[in-house]
SEZAFI-28938 format. One record per residue (C-alpha): chain; x, y, z; residue in one letter; residue number from 1. Coordinates in Angstrom, 1 decimal, always signed. Layout:
N
+-------+--------+--------+--------+------+------+
| chain |     px |     py |     pz | resn | resi |
+-------+--------+--------+--------+------+------+
|     A |      X |      Y |      Z |    a |  NUM |
...
+-------+--------+--------+--------+------+------+
REM end
This chain:
234
+-------+--------+--------+--------+------+------+
| chain |     px |     py |     pz | resn | resi |
+-------+--------+--------+--------+------+------+
|     A |  +87.6 | +125.6 | +102.4 |    m |    1 |
|     A |  +90.6 | +127.0 | +104.2 |    n |    2 |
|     A |  +90.6 | +129.8 | +106.7 |    p |    3 |
|     A |  +91.8 | +133.2 | +105.8 |    p |    4 |
|     A |  +95.2 | +133.7 | +107.0 |    e |    5 |
|     A |  +96.0 | +136.0 | +109.9 |    a |    6 |
|     A |  +97.4 | +139.4 | +108.8 |    k |    7 |
|     A | +100.1 | +140.8 | +110.9 |    t |    8 |
|     A |  +99.1 | +144.5 | +111.9 |    m |    9 |
|     A | +101.6 | +147.0 | +110.9 |    s |   10 |
|     A | +103.0 | +149.6 | +113.1 |    l |   11 |
|     A | +102.4 | +153.3 | +112.2 |    d |   12 |
|     A | +106.0 | +154.6 | +113.6 |    l |   13 |
|     A | +105.8 | +158.2 | +112.5 |    l |   14 |
|     A | +101.9 | +158.6 | +114.7 |    e |   15 |
|     A | +104.0 | +156.6 | +117.6 |    l |   16 |
|     A | +106.2 | +159.4 | +117.3 |    l |   17 |
|     A | +106.3 | +162.6 | +119.6 |    p |   18 |
|     A | +104.8 | +165.2 | +117.7 |    g |   19 |
|     A | +107.4 | +167.6 | +117.7 |    d |   20 |
|     A | +109.9 | +165.0 | +116.8 |    w |   21 |
|     A | +107.6 | +163.8 | +114.3 |    h |   22 |
|     A | +106.8 | +167.0 | +112.5 |    e |   23 |
|     A | +110.5 | +167.8 | +111.8 |    r |   24 |
|     A | +111.5 | +163.9 | +110.7 |    m |   25 |
|     A | +108.7 | +163.1 | +108.7 |    e |   26 |
|     A | +109.3 | +165.1 | +105.8 |    p |   27 |
|     A | +112.9 | +163.2 | +105.5 |    r |   28 |
|     A | +111.5 | +160.0 | +105.5 |    l |   29 |
|     A | +110.2 | +158.3 | +102.7 |    d |   30 |
|     A | +106.6 | +156.8 | +103.3 |    p |   31 |
|     A | +106.9 | +153.4 | +101.5 |    l |   32 |
|     A | +110.0 | +152.8 | +103.2 |    a |   33 |
|     A | +109.3 | +153.6 | +106.6 |    t |   34 |
|     A | +106.0 | +151.8 | +106.3 |    a |   35 |
|     A | +107.7 | +148.6 | +105.5 |    a |   36 |
|     A | +109.9 | +149.0 | +108.4 |    l |   37 |
|     A | +106.8 | +149.3 | +110.7 |    g |   38 |
|     A | +105.0 | +146.5 | +109.4 |    a |   39 |
|     A | +108.2 | +144.2 | +110.2 |    f |   40 |
|     A | +108.5 | +145.7 | +113.1 |    v |   41 |
|     A | +105.0 | +144.6 | +114.1 |    a |   42 |
|     A | +105.8 | +141.6 | +112.7 |    g |   43 |
|     A | +108.5 | +140.5 | +115.1 |    e |   44 |
|     A | +107.0 | +142.1 | +117.8 |    y |   45 |
|     A | +104.1 | +139.4 | +117.3 |    e |   46 |
|     A | +106.2 | +136.4 | +116.3 |    r |   47 |
|     A | +109.3 | +136.9 | +118.9 |    e |   48 |
|     A | +110.8 | +138.5 | +121.9 |    t |   49 |
|     A | +112.0 | +141.5 | +120.8 |    v |   50 |
|     A | +113.4 | +144.2 | +122.8 |    y |   51 |
|     A | +112.9 | +147.0 | +123.9 |    p |   52 |
|     A | +109.0 | +146.0 | +124.5 |    v |   53 |
|     A | +106.5 | +148.2 | +122.4 |    r |   54 |
|     A | +105.9 | +150.6 | +124.9 |    e |   55 |
|     A | +109.4 | +151.4 | +125.1 |    d |   56 |
|     A | +110.0 | +152.1 | +121.5 |    l |   57 |
|     A | +110.3 | +155.7 | +121.2 |    f |   58 |
|     A | +111.6 | +156.6 | +125.2 |    n |   59 |
|     A | +114.5 | +158.6 | +123.5 |    a |   60 |
|     A | +112.4 | +161.0 | +121.6 |    f |   61 |
|     A | +109.7 | +161.0 | +124.4 |    r |   62 |
|     A | +111.9 | +162.0 | +127.2 |    l |   63 |
|     A | +114.0 | +164.5 | +125.2 |    c |   64 |
|     A | +111.7 | +167.0 | +123.2 |    t |   65 |
|     A | +113.3 | +168.4 | +120.3 |    y |   66 |
|     A | +113.2 | +172.0 | +121.2 |    d |   67 |
|     A | +115.0 | +170.5 | +124.7 |    r |   68 |
|     A | +117.7 | +168.7 | +122.9 |    a |   69 |
|     A | +121.4 | +169.9 | +122.8 |    r |   70 |
|     A | +123.4 | +166.4 | +123.1 |    v |   71 |
|     A | +123.4 | +163.6 | +121.2 |    l |   72 |
|     A | +124.9 | +160.4 | +122.6 |    i |   73 |
|     A | +124.4 | +157.3 | +119.5 |    l |   74 |
|     A | +124.5 | +153.7 | +119.6 |    g |   75 |
|     A | +124.4 | +151.0 | +117.6 |    q |   76 |
|     A | +121.5 | +148.7 | +118.4 |    d |   77 |
|     A | +119.6 | +147.8 | +121.8 |    p |   78 |
|     A | +120.7 | +145.5 | +124.3 |    y |   79 |
|     A | +119.7 | +142.0 | +123.2 |    h |   80 |
|     A | +119.3 | +140.4 | +126.9 |    g |   81 |
|     A | +116.3 | +140.2 | +128.8 |    p |   82 |
|     A | +115.5 | +143.4 | +131.2 |    g |   83 |
|     A | +118.2 | +146.3 | +129.7 |    q |   84 |
|     A | +117.4 | +147.9 | +126.8 |    a |   85 |
|     A | +114.5 | +150.5 | +128.0 |    h |   86 |
|     A | +114.3 | +152.5 | +124.8 |    g |   87 |
|     A | +117.5 | +154.4 | +125.8 |    l |   88 |
|     A | +120.8 | +154.1 | +124.6 |    s |   89 |
|     A | +123.5 | +152.7 | +126.6 |    f |   90 |
|     A | +121.1 | +152.5 | +129.5 |    s |   91 |
|     A | +119.3 | +149.6 | +132.1 |    v |   92 |
|     A | +116.2 | +150.0 | +133.9 |    r |   93 |
|     A | +117.0 | +150.4 | +137.9 |    e |   94 |
|     A | +117.9 | +147.1 | +139.2 |    g |   95 |
|     A | +119.7 | +145.7 | +136.3 |    v |   96 |
|     A | +123.4 | +144.5 | +136.2 |    r |   97 |
|     A | +125.0 | +146.8 | +134.3 |    l |   98 |
|     A | +126.7 | +146.1 | +131.4 |    p |   99 |
|     A | +130.0 | +146.1 | +130.5 |    p |  100 |
|     A | +129.8 | +149.1 | +128.3 |    s |  101 |
|     A | +128.4 | +151.6 | +130.6 |    l |  102 |
|     A | +131.1 | +150.4 | +133.1 |    r |  103 |
|     A | +133.3 | +151.5 | +131.1 |    n |  104 |
|     A | +131.4 | +155.0 | +131.0 |    i |  105 |
|     A | +131.2 | +155.6 | +134.1 |    y |  106 |
|     A | +135.1 | +154.7 | +135.0 |    k |  107 |
|     A | +135.4 | +157.2 | +132.2 |    e |  108 |
|     A | +132.5 | +159.4 | +133.9 |    l |  109 |
|     A | +134.9 | +159.0 | +137.0 |    e |  110 |
|     A | +137.9 | +159.6 | +135.7 |    a |  111 |
|     A | +137.0 | +163.2 | +133.6 |    d |  112 |
|     A | +134.8 | +164.7 | +136.2 |    l |  113 |
|     A | +135.3 | +163.0 | +139.4 |    g |  114 |
|     A | +131.4 | +161.3 | +139.4 |    v |  115 |
|     A | +131.5 | +158.3 | +141.3 |    p |  116 |
|     A | +129.8 | +155.9 | +139.4 |    p |  117 |
|     A | +126.0 | +155.5 | +140.2 |    a |  118 |
|     A | +124.7 | +151.9 | +141.1 |    r |  119 |
|     A | +122.2 | +152.5 | +138.5 |    s |  120 |
|     A | +122.6 | +152.2 | +135.1 |    g |  121 |
|     A | +119.4 | +154.0 | +134.2 |    d |  122 |
|     A | +120.4 | +157.2 | +132.4 |    l |  123 |
|     A | +117.0 | +158.4 | +132.2 |    t |  124 |
|     A | +118.4 | +161.9 | +134.3 |    p |  125 |
|     A | +120.2 | +162.7 | +131.3 |    w |  126 |
|     A | +117.3 | +162.5 | +128.8 |    a |  127 |
|     A | +115.7 | +165.0 | +131.1 |    a |  128 |
|     A | +118.3 | +167.5 | +130.6 |    q |  129 |
|     A | +117.9 | +167.7 | +127.1 |    g |  130 |
|     A | +120.3 | +164.3 | +126.3 |    v |  131 |
|     A | +119.0 | +162.4 | +123.2 |    l |  132 |
|     A | +120.3 | +158.8 | +124.1 |    l |  133 |
|     A | +119.8 | +157.5 | +120.7 |    l |  134 |
|     A | +120.3 | +153.7 | +118.9 |    n |  135 |
|     A | +120.7 | +154.1 | +115.2 |    a |  136 |
|     A | +118.8 | +150.5 | +115.1 |    v |  137 |
|     A | +115.3 | +150.9 | +118.0 |    l |  138 |
|     A | +115.1 | +147.0 | +118.5 |    t |  139 |
|     A | +116.7 | +144.0 | +118.4 |    v |  140 |
|     A | +115.5 | +140.4 | +118.8 |    r |  141 |
|     A | +116.4 | +138.5 | +122.2 |    a |  142 |
|     A | +119.9 | +137.0 | +122.3 |    g |  143 |
|     A | +120.5 | +138.6 | +118.3 |    e |  144 |
|     A | +122.6 | +141.6 | +118.3 |    a |  145 |
|     A | +122.2 | +143.1 | +114.8 |    g |  146 |
|     A | +119.7 | +141.2 | +113.9 |    s |  147 |
|     A | +117.5 | +144.4 | +112.9 |    h |  148 |
|     A | +120.1 | +145.9 | +111.2 |    a |  149 |
|     A | +119.5 | +147.0 | +107.4 |    g |  150 |
|     A | +115.7 | +146.8 | +107.9 |    k |  151 |
|     A | +114.9 | +150.6 | +107.7 |    g |  152 |
|     A | +115.8 | +151.7 | +111.2 |    w |  153 |
|     A | +118.9 | +153.0 | +109.9 |    e |  154 |
|     A | +116.7 | +155.8 | +107.8 |    e |  155 |
|     A | +114.5 | +156.7 | +110.4 |    f |  156 |
|     A | +117.2 | +157.8 | +113.2 |    t |  157 |
|     A | +119.3 | +159.3 | +110.3 |    d |  158 |
|     A | +116.5 | +161.7 | +109.9 |    a |  159 |
|     A | +116.7 | +162.5 | +113.7 |    a |  160 |
|     A | +120.2 | +163.3 | +112.9 |    i |  161 |
|     A | +119.7 | +165.3 | +110.0 |    a |  162 |
|     A | +116.4 | +167.6 | +112.0 |    a |  163 |
|     A | +119.4 | +168.0 | +114.9 |    l |  164 |
|     A | +121.7 | +169.4 | +112.5 |    n |  165 |
|     A | +118.6 | +171.8 | +111.2 |    d |  166 |
|     A | +118.8 | +173.3 | +114.7 |    k |  167 |
|     A | +119.9 | +176.9 | +114.8 |    n |  168 |
|     A | +121.4 | +176.3 | +118.9 |    e |  169 |
|     A | +124.4 | +174.2 | +119.3 |    r |  170 |
|     A | +124.1 | +170.7 | +119.9 |    v |  171 |
|     A | +126.7 | +168.3 | +120.4 |    v |  172 |
|     A | +127.0 | +165.3 | +118.9 |    f |  173 |
|     A | +128.7 | +162.1 | +121.0 |    v |  174 |
|     A | +129.7 | +159.1 | +118.4 |    l |  175 |
|     A | +131.8 | +156.5 | +119.7 |    w |  176 |
|     A | +133.1 | +153.7 | +117.9 |    g |  177 |
|     A | +133.4 | +153.4 | +114.1 |    a |  178 |
|     A | +129.3 | +152.9 | +113.1 |    y |  179 |
|     A | +128.7 | +155.8 | +115.1 |    a |  180 |
|     A | +131.4 | +158.1 | +113.5 |    r |  181 |
|     A | +130.1 | +157.4 | +110.1 |    k |  182 |
|     A | +127.2 | +159.4 | +110.9 |    k |  183 |
|     A | +129.5 | +162.5 | +111.4 |    a |  184 |
|     A | +128.6 | +163.2 | +107.4 |    r |  185 |
|     A | +125.1 | +163.9 | +108.6 |    l |  186 |
|     A | +126.6 | +166.8 | +111.5 |    v |  187 |
|     A | +127.0 | +169.5 | +108.4 |    t |  188 |
|     A | +125.8 | +172.8 | +110.4 |    n |  189 |
|     A | +128.9 | +175.1 | +111.9 |    p |  190 |
|     A | +127.0 | +175.5 | +115.0 |    a |  191 |
|     A | +127.1 | +171.9 | +116.1 |    h |  192 |
|     A | +130.1 | +170.3 | +117.9 |    v |  193 |
|     A | +130.5 | +167.0 | +116.9 |    v |  194 |
|     A | +133.1 | +165.0 | +119.7 |    i |  195 |
|     A | +134.2 | +161.4 | +118.7 |    e |  196 |
|     A | +136.4 | +158.6 | +120.1 |    s |  197 |
|     A | +136.7 | +154.9 | +120.6 |    a |  198 |
|     A | +133.3 | +152.7 | +121.8 |    h |  199 |
|     A | +133.2 | +152.4 | +125.5 |    p |  200 |
|     A | +132.9 | +148.3 | +124.9 |    s |  201 |
|     A | +136.0 | +146.2 | +126.4 |    p |  202 |
|     A | +136.9 | +145.8 | +123.0 |    l |  203 |
|     A | +138.1 | +149.3 | +122.9 |    s |  204 |
|     A | +138.1 | +150.5 | +125.7 |    a |  205 |
|     A | +141.6 | +151.5 | +126.3 |    k |  206 |
|     A | +141.0 | +154.1 | +123.5 |    k |  207 |
|     A | +137.9 | +154.9 | +124.7 |    f |  208 |
|     A | +140.0 | +155.9 | +128.5 |    f |  209 |
|     A | +141.0 | +158.9 | +128.8 |    g |  210 |
|     A | +138.7 | +161.0 | +125.7 |    s |  211 |
|     A | +137.4 | +162.8 | +128.3 |    r |  212 |
|     A | +134.0 | +163.3 | +126.6 |    p |  213 |
|     A | +131.9 | +164.6 | +129.3 |    f |  214 |
|     A | +133.4 | +167.7 | +129.9 |    s |  215 |
|     A | +134.4 | +168.1 | +126.2 |    a |  216 |
|     A | +130.4 | +168.3 | +125.8 |    v |  217 |
|     A | +130.2 | +170.8 | +129.0 |    n |  218 |
|     A | +132.8 | +173.1 | +127.3 |    k |  219 |
|     A | +131.1 | +173.5 | +123.7 |    a |  220 |
|     A | +127.6 | +173.7 | +125.5 |    l |  221 |
|     A | +129.3 | +176.7 | +127.8 |    a |  222 |
|     A | +131.4 | +177.9 | +124.9 |    d |  223 |
|     A | +127.7 | +178.5 | +122.8 |    a |  224 |
|     A | +125.8 | +180.1 | +126.1 |    g |  225 |
|     A | +124.2 | +176.7 | +127.0 |    l |  226 |
|     A | +124.0 | +175.3 | +130.6 |    p |  227 |
|     A | +125.8 | +172.3 | +131.3 |    e |  228 |
|     A | +124.7 | +168.7 | +131.6 |    i |  229 |
|     A | +124.5 | +167.6 | +135.0 |    d |  230 |
|     A | +126.2 | +164.2 | +134.9 |    w |  231 |
|     A | +125.8 | +162.8 | +138.3 |    r |  232 |
|     A | +122.8 | +160.2 | +138.9 |    l |  233 |
|     A | +123.2 | +159.5 | +142.6 |    s |  234 |
+-------+--------+--------+--------+------+------+
REM end
């Protein structure tokens, strides 16, 4: 008699979400598709090296509550190198070498607002001020960029963007690169502001430099009577 096959455990993604995000995203999600995504992600964590680690999966939502969110910076998928991704778009943990895109973000921040480049790539202080640092795809296999694209994460994170669009108070949506800019269609509330430019990747940095997104974000917030973001990290 053959032994029974081991069953892969599924992740209940909605149950892992902080309550305020869960409440606002669940009505926008198909239960079967979300369950299928949870099963896929659980299987990947079980069989492969996946970033970020499970404990960091929803850090963007955990560190920036729905009520406090006033800026969205959208990335595509997590960094796929060891020790880099920790659940916040473009961010890496303290002590990790700065990726090229983040170095270019810091260069533009200095040119825009005179903020010297930080040594650390940890953008948690931005999240703490209400900047949702969200990737459209929240997991990736080690060394395989884009490996979890098209598996259901896009619909999951679209629900978060749509939830932000429903807020009455202004949210500033920062969309860098062609992939992120497609999400502008989800922002239909005239209370909000969309800031678009090229991606900070070295491949398109020449068009990114000079876009001055940080001062534009703060102006949009100030125009709505909201506190500006302190972009300094050190």
